[in-house]
C-alpha positions in Angstrom: 53.4 -18.9 18.5 51.0 -21.2 16.5 48.6 -19.6 13.8 45.7 -20.3 15.9 47.2 -18.6 18.8 48.4 -15.7 17.0 44.8 -15.2 15.8 43.3 -15.4 19.2 45.8 -12.9 20.6 45.1 -10.5 17.8 41.5 -10.5 18.7 42.4 -10.1 22.5 44.3 -7.1 21.2 41.8 -5.3 19.8 39.2 -6.0 22.8 41.5 -4.6 25.6 43.6 -2.4 23.6 47.0 -4.2 23.7 49.6 -3.5 21.1 50.4 -5.6 17.9 54.1 -6.2 18.9 54.1 -6.9 22.8 57.2 -7.0 24.7 58.8 -10.0 26.1 60.8 -10.5 29.1 60.1 -7.2 30.8 59.5 -6.8 34.4 56.5 -5.2 36.1 53.9 -5.4 38.7 50.0 -5.4 38.8 48.5 -4.3 42.1 45.1 -6.1 42.9 42.1 -4.0 42.9 38.4 -4.4 43.0 36.6 -1.5 41.6 33.1 -2.7 42.4 33.9 -3.3 46.1 31.8 -0.3 47.4 28.8 -0.9 45.2 26.3 -2.5 47.2 24.4 -4.1 44.6 27.5 -5.9 42.9 28.4 -7.1 46.5 25.2 -8.6 47.2 24.8 -10.2 43.6 28.3 -11.5 43.8 27.6 -13.1 47.0 24.4 -14.7 45.8 26.3 -16.0 42.8 29.1 -17.4 45.2 26.3 -19.1 47.0 24.9 -20.6 43.7 28.1 -21.8 42.7 28.7 -23.5 45.8 25.2 -25.3 45.9 25.1 -25.5 41.8 21.8 -24.0 41.4 21.3 -24.2 37.9 18.3 -22.3 37.9 19.7 -19.2 39.4 22.8 -19.1 37.0 20.5 -19.5 34.1 18.4 -16.4 35.5 21.3 -14.2 35.5 22.7 -14.9 32.1 22.3 -12.0 29.5 20.6 -12.8 26.2 24.1 -12.7 24.2 26.2 -14.3 26.8 29.5 -15.1 25.3 31.4 -18.5 25.6 34.3 -17.6 23.6 35.6 -15.5 20.5 34.4 -17.9 18.2 31.1 -19.6 19.4 28.0 -18.0 18.7 26.4 -15.9 21.6 23.3 -16.8 23.5 21.9 -18.9 26.3 21.5 -21.9 24.3 24.9 -21.9 23.4 26.2 -21.3 26.9 24.3 -24.2 28.2 25.9 -26.2 25.8 29.5 -25.1 25.7 29.7 -25.3 29.7 27.7 -28.4 29.9 25.4 -26.6 32.5 23.3 -29.8 33.1 26.5 -32.0 33.4 27.4 -33.5 36.9 30.9 -32.6 36.0 30.5 -29.4 34.3 33.7 -27.0 34.6 31.2 -24.1 34.8 31.4 -24.2 38.6 35.1 -24.1 39.2 35.4 -21.4 36.4 33.2 -19.1 38.1 34.6 -19.8 41.4 38.3 -19.0 40.2 37.2 -15.6 38.5 35.1 -14.4 41.4 37.9 -15.3 43.9 39.6 -12.3 43.2 38.6 -8.3 42.6 36.8 -7.1 39.5 37.5 -4.0 37.3 35.6 -2.3 34.7 36.3 -2.8 30.7 34.9 -0.8 28.0 33.9 -3.1 25.0 32.9 -2.6 21.9 30.2 0.2 21.0 31.2 1.7 24.5 29.8 -1.2 26.5 30.9 -1.3 29.7 31.4 -4.4 31.6 32.5 -5.4 35.1 35.1 -8.2 34.8 36.8 -10.8 37.1 39.4 -11.3 37.9 40.7 -7.7 37.5 43.6 -8.9 35.5 41.8 -8.5 32.2 40.9 -5.2 32.4 44.2 -4.3 34.3 46.6 -5.9 32.2 49.4 -3.4 31.2 49.6 -3.4 27.5 53.5 -3.6 27.2 53.5 -7.2 28.2 52.3 -10.1 25.9 49.5 -11.7 27.6 50.7 -15.2 26.1 53.9 -15.1 27.6 53.5 -13.5 31.0 51.4 -14.1 34.1 51.2 -12.1 37.2 51.6 -13.4 40.9 48.2 -12.7 42.7 49.7 -12.5 46.3 51.8 -10.4 48.3 54.3 -13.3 49.0 54.5 -15.9 46.5 57.4 -18.3 47.0 59.1 -19.4 43.5 60.6 -22.8 44.3 63.8 -24.1 42.6 61.5 -27.4 41.5 57.8 -28.0 41.2 57.9 -29.3 44.8 56.7 -27.2 48.1 59.5 -28.8 49.8 62.4 -27.5 47.4 64.4 -24.3 48.1 62.7 -21.0 47.6 64.8 -19.1 44.8 62.6 -15.7 44.9 59.6 -14.2 46.2 57.0 -12.3 44.2 54.8 -9.9 45.4 52.1 -8.7 42.5 55.1 -9.3 40.0 54.8 -9.9 36.3 56.8 -12.8 35.0 57.6 -14.5 31.9 56.0 -18.1 31.6 58.0 -21.0 30.4 55.5 -23.7 30.9 51.8 -23.2 32.2 51.3 -26.7 33.5 54.0 -28.6 35.3 53.3 -31.8 37.3 54.2 -31.8 40.9 57.7 -33.7 41.4 55.9 -36.4 43.6 53.8 -38.6 41.7 51.1 -39.0 44.0 50.6 -34.8 44.8 48.3 -33.6 42.4 49.3 -29.7 42.7 50.1 -28.2 39.5 52.6 -25.8 39.0 53.8 -22.7 36.5 57.4 -22.5 35.5 58.5 -18.7 35.2 61.7 -17.0 34.6 62.9 -14.7 37.1 65.9 -12.5 38.2 67.5 -15.7 39.7 67.0 -18.1 36.9 63.9 -20.1 36.5 61.6 -21.6 39.1 58.0 -22.8 39.7 54.9 -21.1 41.4 51.7 -23.2 42.4 49.0 -22.6 39.4 46.6 -21.0 41.9 49.1 -18.1 42.6 49.3 -16.8 39.0 47.1 -15.4 36.6 47.0 -14.6 32.8 44.8 -11.9 31.2 44.0 -14.8 28.5 42.5 -16.9 31.1 38.7 -17.3 31.7 37.2 -14.4 33.0 33.6 -13.5 34.2 32.2 -10.2 32.9 28.8 -8.6 34.1 26.7 -5.8 32.9 24.0 -3.9 35.1 20.9 -3.6 33.7 17.2 -2.4 34.9 16.7 -6.1 36.0 20.1 -6.2 37.9 23.4 -7.6 37.1 23.8 -10.2 34.3 26.4 -12.5 33.2 27.6 -11.1 30.0 30.6 -13.5 29.1 32.6 -16.3 30.9 35.4 -17.3 28.3 39.0 -17.1 27.8 39.7 -13.4 28.0 36.3 -12.4 28.9 35.1 -13.5 25.5 
């Protein structure tokens, strides 16, 4: 682990209560949750936000940012910094994909500094088991995730994961066929090693969207690796 990566791990550990010496190679599961699914205000807001993401509604997005919104652990907080870091006004801003990806799964509450309670999506960040190193593990986010012998959907299936936590060997592997854009994640499993489509596995240190409920409604308080 590089010095920069180690520092980031320590900062994330402080935020989400992970141990200083996480284990590698253990097995576990992380069942999906959606703790705000029965909150009508959240459901309505989430639907509005998803519609805004699909239409790239910058006005709506800027209107739901918290004043101290986070973009990373290192960058200054604030709306202006968010606009700059996420290139909100750019035609190819990665913002929309990051938000869509975060909101695709359920959400869970996380206690932040000074007792601030945030709702973070996906749930992986808030519910990550502390005994697993977040930089070397990922969780399958579906009931039947096929682990392939090679980075190709046509290759043999070596194992099936259902919300299982697996050791990661490589987070970004190209498809075996050069003309296919699918990306894969190489994992270690009981039967050796295999490959999972990147959209079917998540890490707690990937981008997460965190929200706070205010008198004015829900506000985006962070869109950053590990929720910022």
